[in-house]
N, C-alpha and C positions, 0 to 999 in steps of 0.2 A: 523500257522492255515491259512487252505483255506479262501478265501472271497467267501461266497455264498450272492448271490444278487437275484436269480431267486426263485419265489415262489414256484413254482414246484418242484423244486430241494431243496427247504429247508423242503417242506411237504413231501416227498420222503425220506428226512433223518428223520425225526422224524418216519416213519414208518417204516424204517430199525433200527432205534434204538428202537423199540419198540417191535420188534422181537429180537432183541438180549438180550432186559429185560424180556423177555419171558424165552430167553435161560440161561441167569443168575438165575432165578429163580429156573428152571429145576434142573440146575446144585447142585444148593444149596441145595434141596431136595436129589439129588443124592450122597452127598459128606459126608449123615449121621453125621451130624456137623462138619464137615469138617475135619473128621476124615480117608475120601479116598482122595488120593492124587490127580488122573487125575479130576475128577470133581470138588474138590475144587480149584486146577487151572484155570479148564474153567471157573469155577464161577466169577472168579476172573477179567478174560481177559474178559468175557463178561459183566461184571457190568463196568468197566474201559471204554470199546468200546461205551457201549450203552449210558451213561452219556456224553461224549467227540462227538458222532457222533450227539447228540441231541443237544450239545453246539453251533454245527456249524449252526444252523438254527434259531440262535436267533439274527442275523443281521437283517432277515426278519419277524420272527415271533414272537409278545408280549411273554416274557417267561412265564407270568400266562395260556397263552394258549398251548404254546408248552408242558410246564411241565404236564398240565392235561392231553392234547391229550398221551402224552407218557406213564403217568401212567394208563391212560385208557386202551390204547393196552396193556401194561406191565398185568395190573387186569387181565382183559376179557381173555388175553390169555393165562395168566398161570392157570385161573379158568377151561378153557376148557383143557388145558394139564393134569390138575389134575383130570377131570372126564374122559380123553380118556386114561390116563396111570395109572394114582397112583389108579384108582377106587373110588375116592370123588365121593360125591353124585352128584346126577344131578334131584333135585326136581323142581318141576313145581317154587317155589318159586326162588329159585337160578336161575333157567334161565330166567324169568320175571327180577331180580335185573340185568343179567347181557344185559340183552334188556336194560334197561335203562339207564347203563353205555354206550353203543353202540350209543343210541341216544343221549347222552351229548358228546359223543365224535365228532359225526357227525356234532353237532350244533355249537360246538367251532370253528371246522375245516371249516363251511362255515360262521362264524363270526370273523375269526381269524386274518385278514388282520389290519395291522398297517392304 
């Protein structure tokens, strides 16, 4: 496993792994209950890469902060993809909740150093 000691690189890895988490969740949706082989395969690859890349940042970023930011990126990104691609509701209450998650993720990133 590569050694990560630079905080900026560690945060970049968290954001890359969060993007992969969005790709994972979207692939799960497209897999139709894992009955379509390509989206199913991609879901497994994206999920594994997402967790692996997130784990690389844990030498620099505390696990609680890293996991919360990773999960927040995945959750917000997946909701946005759901609204834009899969026709899910974009109600004001839903958008407000997404904004609260974004504020929390930013707060954790700003206070996330050891």
